[in-house]
C-alpha positions as CSV (number, residue, x, y, z in Angstrom):
1,M,130.0,113.3,105.6
2,D,128.2,113.4,108.2
3,K,126.9,117.1,107.7
4,E,126.4,116.8,103.8
5,K,124.5,113.5,104.7
6,L,122.2,115.5,107.7
7,L,121.6,118.1,104.8
8,M,120.6,115.9,102.3
9,L,118.0,114.6,105.2
10,Q,116.7,117.7,106.3
11,S,116.3,118.6,102.3
12,K,114.0,115.3,102.0
13,L,111.9,116.4,105.3
14,Q,111.6,119.5,104.2
15,Y,112.8,121.3,107.5
16,I,116.0,122.5,108.7
17,F,117.3,122.0,112.1
18,N,118.3,124.8,114.5
19,N,120.3,122.0,116.7
20,I,121.6,119.7,114.5
21,S,122.6,117.3,117.0
22,L,119.0,116.1,117.2
23,L,118.7,114.7,113.8
24,K,121.8,113.4,114.6
25,L,120.4,111.6,117.9
26,A,117.2,110.6,116.2
27,L,119.0,108.5,113.7
28,T,121.4,106.6,116.1
29,H,120.3,103.3,116.7
30,K,121.7,101.8,119.6
31,S,124.0,99.1,117.9
32,Y,126.1,101.7,116.7
33,A,126.3,104.0,119.8
34,Y,127.7,100.6,121.7
35,E,130.3,100.1,118.8
36,N,131.5,103.4,119.6
37,G,131.6,103.9,123.2
38,E,128.2,105.8,123.9
39,T,126.2,103.8,125.8
40,E,124.2,106.1,127.8
41,N,120.4,106.3,126.7
42,T,120.7,109.5,125.5
43,K,123.8,108.7,123.3
44,Y,120.8,106.9,121.0
45,N,117.5,107.3,119.7
46,E,114.8,105.2,122.0
47,R,114.2,107.9,124.6
48,I,113.4,110.7,121.8
49,E,111.4,107.5,119.7
50,F,109.6,107.3,123.2
51,L,108.8,111.0,123.3
52,G,108.2,110.8,119.2
53,D,105.8,107.9,119.7
54,A,103.5,109.8,121.9
55,I,103.3,112.8,119.7
56,L,102.6,111.0,116.6
57,E,99.7,109.2,118.3
58,H,98.4,112.9,119.7
59,I,98.7,114.0,115.9
60,I,96.9,111.2,114.3
61,S,94.2,111.4,117.2
62,D,93.6,115.0,116.5
63,F,93.7,114.4,112.8
64,L,91.0,111.9,112.9
65,Y,88.7,113.5,115.3
66,T,88.7,117.1,113.5
67,N,88.7,115.4,109.8
68,V,86.4,112.7,110.2
69,H,83.1,112.9,112.0
70,N,81.5,109.3,111.3
71,F,84.0,107.5,112.9
72,S,83.4,105.9,116.4
73,E,85.7,106.0,119.2
74,G,86.5,102.3,118.8
75,E,86.8,102.5,114.8
76,M,89.4,105.8,115.0
77,T,91.2,104.0,117.6
78,K,91.8,101.0,114.7
79,K,92.3,103.6,111.9
80,R,95.2,105.3,114.0
81,A,96.7,102.0,114.8
82,A,96.7,101.0,111.3
83,I,98.2,104.4,110.1
84,V,101.1,104.1,112.8
85,C,101.5,100.5,112.8
86,E,105.0,99.5,111.7
87,S,104.7,99.3,108.3
88,S,103.2,102.3,107.6
89,L,106.1,104.5,109.6
90,S,108.6,102.6,107.7
91,D,107.1,102.9,104.2
92,A,106.5,106.6,104.7
93,L,110.2,107.3,105.9
94,K,111.3,104.6,103.0
95,R,109.8,107.3,100.1
96,I,112.2,109.9,101.0
97,D,114.9,107.5,101.7
98,G,115.0,108.5,105.4
99,H,116.1,104.6,106.3
100,K,119.4,105.3,104.5
101,Y,120.7,107.9,107.0
102,I,120.4,105.5,110.1
103,Y,123.6,105.0,112.0
104,L,124.2,101.1,112.3
105,G,126.5,99.1,114.2
106,K,128.5,96.7,112.1
107,C,126.3,93.5,113.4
108,E,122.9,95.3,112.1
109,M,124.1,96.5,108.9
110,A,125.6,92.8,108.4
111,T,121.8,91.6,109.2
112,N,120.2,94.1,106.9
113,G,119.1,96.0,109.9
114,R,118.6,99.3,107.3
115,L,115.8,97.3,106.2
116,K,113.7,96.3,108.8
117,D,110.5,97.8,109.3
118,A,111.1,98.0,113.2
119,I,114.4,99.9,113.2
120,I,112.9,102.4,110.2
121,A,109.8,103.2,112.3
122,D,111.5,103.8,115.4
123,A,113.8,106.4,113.4
124,F,110.7,107.8,112.1
125,E,108.9,108.5,115.6
126,A,112.7,109.4,116.6
127,I,113.0,112.0,114.0
128,L,109.5,113.7,114.8
129,G,110.2,113.8,118.2
130,A,113.5,115.3,117.4
131,I,111.8,117.9,114.8
132,Y,108.8,118.9,118.0
133,L,111.9,119.3,120.3
134,D,113.9,121.9,117.4
135,G,110.9,123.3,116.1
136,G,107.6,122.8,118.4
137,Y,104.4,121.1,117.6
138,D,102.8,122.9,114.8
139,I,105.8,121.8,112.8
140,A,105.8,118.1,113.7
141,K,102.1,117.8,112.8
142,E,102.5,119.3,109.6
143,T,105.4,117.0,109.2
144,A,103.7,113.9,110.2
145,L,100.9,114.2,108.1
146,R,102.7,115.2,105.0
147,L,105.1,112.2,105.3
148,L,102.1,109.5,105.9
149,D,99.9,110.8,103.6
150,K,99.8,108.2,101.8
151,E,99.0,105.8,104.3
152,I,96.4,108.1,105.8
153,N,94.5,108.2,102.9
154,D,94.8,104.6,102.1
155,V,93.3,103.8,105.7
156,L,90.7,106.2,105.3
157,S,89.7,104.7,102.0
158,G,89.7,101.6,103.3
159,R,92.8,100.0,101.5
160,E,94.6,97.2,103.4
161,I,97.9,98.3,104.1
162,N,98.9,95.7,106.6
163,V,99.7,92.6,104.6
164,D,99.8,89.3,106.2
165,Y,103.4,88.5,104.8
166,K,103.3,85.2,106.5
167,T,100.6,84.4,104.7
168,K,101.8,85.6,101.6
169,L,105.0,83.8,101.9
170,Q,103.3,80.5,103.0
171,E,101.4,80.4,99.5
172,I,104.6,81.3,97.6
173,L,106.3,78.4,99.4
174,Q,103.9,75.8,99.0
175,K,103.8,76.3,95.5
176,H,106.9,74.0,95.3
177,G,105.2,70.9,97.5
178,N,105.8,70.2,101.3
179,V,107.7,72.7,103.2
180,K,108.5,73.2,106.6
181,I,108.2,76.7,107.7
182,E,109.8,78.2,111.1
183,Y,110.1,80.8,113.6
184,I,113.2,81.1,115.9
185,T,113.1,83.7,118.2
186,K,117.1,84.5,118.1
187,N,117.0,87.4,120.9
188,E,114.5,89.5,123.1
189,Y,115.5,92.3,124.6
190,G,114.4,95.7,126.4
191,P,112.0,96.3,129.8
192,E,109.2,94.0,130.5
193,H,106.6,96.9,128.8
194,D,108.6,97.4,126.0
195,K,110.6,94.5,124.4
196,T,111.7,94.0,121.3
197,F,112.1,90.5,119.3
198,E,114.7,89.2,116.9
199,V,113.0,86.2,114.7
200,E,115.6,84.2,112.0
201,L,113.1,82.5,109.4
202,F,114.1,78.9,108.2
203,F,112.4,77.0,104.8
204,N,113.4,73.3,104.8
205,G,115.8,74.0,107.0
206,K,117.7,76.6,105.4
207,K,117.6,80.1,106.6
208,I,115.8,82.8,104.2
209,G,115.4,85.7,106.5
210,D,115.7,88.1,109.4
211,G,113.1,90.0,111.3
212,I,112.6,92.5,114.1
213,G,109.4,94.1,116.3
214,K,107.8,94.9,119.3
215,S,106.2,92.2,119.4
216,K,107.0,88.2,118.2
217,K,104.4,88.4,116.0
218,N,105.5,91.3,114.2
219,A,109.0,90.4,114.3
220,E,107.7,86.8,112.4
221,Q,105.6,89.3,109.4
222,S,108.8,91.0,109.3
223,A,111.1,88.0,108.3
224,A,108.7,86.9,106.3
225,K,108.8,90.3,104.5
226,N,112.4,90.4,104.6
227,A,111.9,86.8,102.7
228,I,109.3,87.8,100.2
229,S,111.6,90.4,99.2
230,K,114.6,88.0,98.3
231,F,112.6,86.0,95.8
């Protein structure tokens, strides 16, 4: 079954791996690794995601510098941040159904982990890192630019892609009169320089969403997006 799934994803990525174990590693979330007795860093995707993150920053920086000549350094920094943000990477991987191939533990599955932007975005970067290791920089660059073509065009044309889901949710809920919206940090883990936050969202005392992100702000936005998707 694994072989069939990985073959399907390679078709969607338009890249066939020489070392298929790199792709499986890129798709393995630590919750899955822990539940299956694989606790070494090399058995889940955080290290290869770190590599992919750096490569993606380079690819987009190179693209902006080479192709957009009227942007200042500050403008290029803002455009790059918009292109490589969690929601952009998540949306790009979802377009090819890549999120459906992530290996998650039962706990993450139970909390809709397959729909969490942070997990999907990390998988995107890990896959890019895997392609870089397997096929080199040029193929990684071609793949990243193809998968993010929509996000790049949206950002360069001035369209807003970083939706403020918290404000959007508040506008939806306030139509019902007085509301109490609470974002509660459920968990945080990881080293100080690379923490991950899990947030639960409550509406008038009832839980309506979960979120995960590299900052509390991102986790809250993710929770609001998750809640909106249920309405």
